[in-house]
N, C-alpha and C positions, 0 to 999 in steps of 0.2 A: 595401355601405354599413354603416358602423359605427353601431350603435344604442346609446343610453344608457338604462339602466333605473334605476328607484328602487323596485323591487319586491323588496327583500331581506326574505325571510320569517323567517329565523332565523340565529343565530350560535352554533355549537357548537364549543368549543375553537378549533382553528386553521381551522375550516371555516365558510364562509358559504353559505347556501342562497338562490338567486335564483329567483323564480317568473316565469311568463308570458314566457319567453324563446323566441326562434325562430332557426333557422339558426345554432346554436352547435355548435362542434366539440370533441371530446375533445382535451385538451392545449392548447387555445387560451389565449393570454395575456389577462388581464383587468386593466384599469386601474380602480382604486378611489379614489374621492374621498370622504373623511369629511366630517361636518358642519363640522368646524373647518378644512377645506381641505387636510388632510394627504393626500398621494398615496401609494398603495401598489400593489404588483403582486400578482397571483394567477394561478392556472392552473386550468383546468377539469379536475376530477377525475372527474366522472360526469355523464351526461346521461340524464334520464328524462322523455320527452315534452317538456313545457314547463318543466321544473325543472332547474336546473344547480347542481351542488355545486362550489364553488370553494375551493381551498386558498390561503390568504393568506400570502405569504412573510414579510412583516414582522409577522405576528401580528394578531389581531383586536381587540386592546384599543382602545376608543374608537369602534368601529363600532356604529352603532345601526341599527334596522330602518326608521326613518322617513325620514331625510334623506341616507343614504349613496347616492352615485351610482356605478353600475357600467357600464363600457364594455367590450364584447367586441371585441377588435381584429382578429379573423379571421387572426391570426398565431401561430405557435408561438414559444417562447422562443429568441432568437438571441443569439449573442455576436459583437461587433465584433472582428475579428482583423486584425492586421498585424504585421510584425516589431517594431513599437514595443511590443508586449506585454512583451518581454524587459526585465528590470530594474524592472518595475512591481509595485505592491502594490494588490490590489483586495479589496473585501469579498466576502461569499459569493454576491452576485448579479452580480458582475462590474463594479461601479462603483469608480472609483479612490478610494483612501483614503491616498494618499501625497502629497497636496497638488498633484499635477500634473493637467493637463486630461484629458478623455476621449480615448481612443485614436481617431485618425482612421482609419476602417476601410478596409482593402483590399477586404474583403467581410464579409458577415454570415452566420454558419453556425448551423444548428439545433443546439441543445445536446444533443438526444436522439441525435444521431449517426446514421449509416447502418450497417447490418449489413455486416460484411466478407465479401465473397464467398469461400466456403471454397476454391474453385478458385484464387483469387488469393493465398490465404494461404500464406506461405512458412514452412518450419520454422526456428525459432530455432536458430542454430548458431554463434554467435560468442561466445567467452569474454569476459566482462566482469571485469576485474581490479578488485576493491574494495580490495585492500591489507589485507584482514582474513583471517587464516589459516583460521579456523574456517569461513569462507564459501568462499574461493577453492579450497581443497583438498578440503574435505569436502562442501560443498553449493553447487557452483558456480552462479553467476548467469549466465544466458545472455541475450544481447540479444534483446528481443522477448518475454521471458517475463513471467508474472505470478507473483510470489513474495512472499507476505505475511510479516509479522513478527507472531508470536503472543506477546503479552507479558502482564504483570500490573501491577496498580496499584503505582506506585513503582519499577518497573524501568526501566532507561535506554534504552528503545526510541527515544526522540527523539534521544539522542546517537548511537546506532547508525545511525539513518536519516541524520543530518547527516554522519556520517563517510563513509557510503557515497556520499552525494551529492557530497561534497567530493573523494573519491579515485577514483571510478569512471572507468575508461578502457578502451579496447581497445588491447592491446599493439602497439607499433610503428606506430600510425596517429595522424595528427593530424586529427581530425574535429570538426565542429561538434556540440557537446554542450550540452544545456539541461536544466534541472530545472523541472518544474511542481509546485509544492507547494500542496496544498489541505488546509486545516485545518477540522475540523468540531467545534465545541464545546470548543476548547482554551482554556486560560487566557491572559491577557495576558502572563504570565511565559514561557509556552512559545512564544508568538508572537515575543516579543522575543528569546528564545534562538536561534530559527531565523534571524531577521533578522541578528543579530550574527554568527552562524556563517557565513552566506553573505557578509557584508561582509568579515569577517576573512580568509576564504579567497580573496577576490577573485572569487567566483563569482556575486555578486549581479547583475552585468550579464547573466548567462545564466540567471537565475531568474525565473519568474513565480509570484507568490504570491497565493492566494485565501484570505482569512481570515474564517471564521465563528467568532467567539469565544463563550465560554460565556455571556456576557451578551447575545448577539445572539439573535433569535428562533429557536427550535428548528426551526420549519418551514422556515427558510431552508436548513437543512442538507441538505434533499432535493435541491436544485438545485446546490449547490456542487460535488460531485464531477463532475457532468455538464458544468458549465462548464469545470472544470479539464481534463477529458479532451478536450473540444472544442479548447481551446487547444493541448493536447499533440498531437492529431491534425493540426492545421493546421501546426505547426512541423515535425512528423515527415514527413508525406506531401506537403506542398506546399513546404516550405522545406528539405527534405533534411537535417534535423537528427536526431541521436540523442537521444531524449527519455526521461528518467526521471521518471515521475509518482509522487509520494509522497502517499498519502491517509491522513490521520490525523485523527480516530480513527473507524474504521468502526463501532465500537460505538455512538458517539453518533448516527451516521447511522441505524442500525437502530432506535435508541430513538425517533427521529422517525417512522420508518415505523410503529412500534407505536402512537404517539400518534395518528396519522391513522386507523389501523385502528380504534382504540377510539372515536374521535369518530364514525366511520361505522357503529358498532355491528356490525362484521364479526365473524364467528365466529372466535375466536382459534385459532392453531395452538400449537406448542410454546412453553411459558412465556409465552404471551400475544402472541407475535409473529405477524404475519399469515402465512397459508399461502403467499402468493406471494413471500415474502422471498427464497427461493432464486432465482426468476426475476428478481427485481429486482436482486439482487447480480450475477447472471450478465450482465445487460444492461450493468453497469459493467465488470466484470473482463474480459469478452470483447472489450473495445475495445483491449486490448494486442495487439501482434504485429508481424509483418513482412509486407510485401506484395511479391510478385514484381515485379521491374523497378523497384522504388522504392528509393532510397538510404536514406531515413530509416527509423527504427524507433521503436517506443513500448514501453518496458519499464515495468511497473507494480509498485509496492511498497506495498500497503495495510498499515496498522498496525491490529491488532485487540487491544484490551486485554480480556483474558478475565475476566469477573466471577468473583471467588473463585478465580482461577487454574484455572478449569475448562475444559479443552480440549474437553470434550463439550458445552459450552454451544452453543445453536443457531447463534450468529454464527460462531465459529471452525469449528464442525462443517460448516456449509454452505459456508463459504469454502474449506475444505480439499477439498471435492468439486469445486469449480469451478476452483481455481487449480492450479498445477503444483508443489506442494510447500509448504513453510513453514520459516521459522526460528523455533525455540521458545526463548524466553529463560528461564533457570533462576533461581529465587529462591535456591536453595542456592549456586550459583556466585556470585551477586551478594553474598550474605552473606560469602563468603570474600574479597571484594574483587577478584574477577576481572572484567575488562572486555575484550571484550564477552562477557557471560555467555550465549553461545549453547550450548545443550545439543544436541550433535551427534547423540545417539541418537534422539530423536523428530523431529529436523529432517530435511528431505528436499528435494532438487531433482530433480524427475522428468526434466528436460531436460538434466541434467548431462552425460550421455554424449555428447550431440551437440555439446558445446562444449569438450571436452577431448581430449587425446591428442597424438600427433605432429603438429607443424605448428601446433597451437593453444596447447597448454601444454607438455607433455612426455610422451614415450611411457610413462613409468612412473607417470603421475598416477593412473590408475584403480587400479592394484595397491597403491600406497602408501595411497590413501584407504581401500580395503577392509581392508587390514591394520591400519591405525591404528584404524579403527572396531571391528574384532573384538577387538583387544587392549584397547582402552579399555572396551568392554562387559564383557569378562571381568574386568578389574580392578574395575569397579563392582559386579559380582556378588560378588566376593570381599570387598568392604567389608561387605556385608550378612552374609556368613558369619563374618567376624571378630567382629562384634558378638555372635555366639552362641558360637563355640568359642575365640576368642582368636587373636591373630596367631601365637603360638608353635606352634600346631597345623598351620599351613600348611606345605606342602612348599616347597623352595627355589625352584622355578620359579614357584609361586603367589605367593611373596613378591616376586619380580621383577615380576609382573603388577600387584601392589598398588602397588609403587613407580612403575611405569610410569603408572598412572592418575593418581597425584599429580603427576608431572612433566608429563604431558600437559596437565593443567589449568593448572599454574603457568607452564609455558614456552610451550606451543603455543596454547591458547585465550586465555590472558591476554596482552594487549598494550596498549600505551598508546593513549589516545584520539587522539593525534597521531602514532602510530607507523604507518608504512605499509610493508608487506612485499610485495615483488613475488613472483610465483609461484615463481621460482627459490629465493629465500630460504626460502619456506614449505616447498618440497619438501626442501631441505637440512635444515631443522629437523625435518621428519618423519622423514627417514632417521637423523638423530642420535638420535632417540628409539627408533626400531626397532632400531638397532644395539646397544641395551642389552639386547635380548632375544637368546637363542641363535638361530643361523641356522635350525636345524631347526623353530623355532616360526613362521617366516615362511611359512606354508602358502598364503597368498593372493598371494604375489609371485613372479613369473617368475624362474627361476634366473639368467638373464642380467642382470636388474636387480640382484639380490643381489650378483653378482660385480662389477658396475660401481660400486654406490653404498654397499654395506654397509661400515660402519666408516670411510668416507672423510670 
């Protein structure tokens, strides 16, 4: 039986404290009616005897302790799902904002998800071709992987995410592909950019958008990624689609976590973030993957804007522990006018080897990637040396490595926003750069590949 209470004791930031409650569950959804008749939703965050702490998704402005009515629904937060989700735009709580009616549900699913049985989890092993050389050859994205983009303020991470969403495909297969895009605290301009990009590419019909904008309540950001991942899991595991979930910006999500922790007077962890932030982020990121005997897959690409470009900040630091690598965007490359400014040296795809090689990309893929990485890293080291001793002091071979680093950035990493290179083009470009170095310098490439591709 649903009970209604008028015993609001206090309102602290985004939290509301209700006294004299009974039979209330953790995570239960709460319906709130203010004195003016305004209806809001909340979720039980803590239970202590007869006192419930409720986080209010639309914010606590206008809630008073005298006449606010609170109803505990005895249900968790659920999302109405059906194939009609595709092509629709929703707010951060899953309500339509595109002028169309509510989705007629095929079923309603708990947004907190269910843990994936480790025995049922399959290893990601299918190469996803993004058409971007710095990713496809150097840090290969594999279907079912969770691979974040580490960026900084003003860097083109949104353009990179849009290009990946537009171009991503599995070679030689015509499969159902969908993008679930969840925004937390982005500007109207950024939201409009993604909408227009998906419309122009013709991908909008296969996109589900959940938008929590900068002027929306910050507390709403806590539920937005969970709703998006629930939609993604439904499309992947029940409708056999291959789903790419883009979550931007996870930094804004973590700021909301910190706001709630401060309101609850919790003991802060690193830089004021709650000590359970690692566990909370893991509960989101670990929802990516492949399940044995299921056609569909869910690949996750969270975007993290690093405060002050600090990769050791708690948010990117903890994300790196949970996910399977990262793309790191470089401010130096961006200043040179290079797009996409992916810095391949600190970037990493831990599942890359499972998705490349003969029958997936090409037999020489791993060798070429390792050799390009080593040559570029040596060229970058020599740039620092030149600043001290001058270019004239370098040996002839060192000067070749210095030139290699410049050409690698201008020809290989740099490519147009609308330029799509398949893996064969990217490998050919890689060999053309390696062919400018003497054969004896290619110590990471098998001699049979040197014979076949060097100088060709």
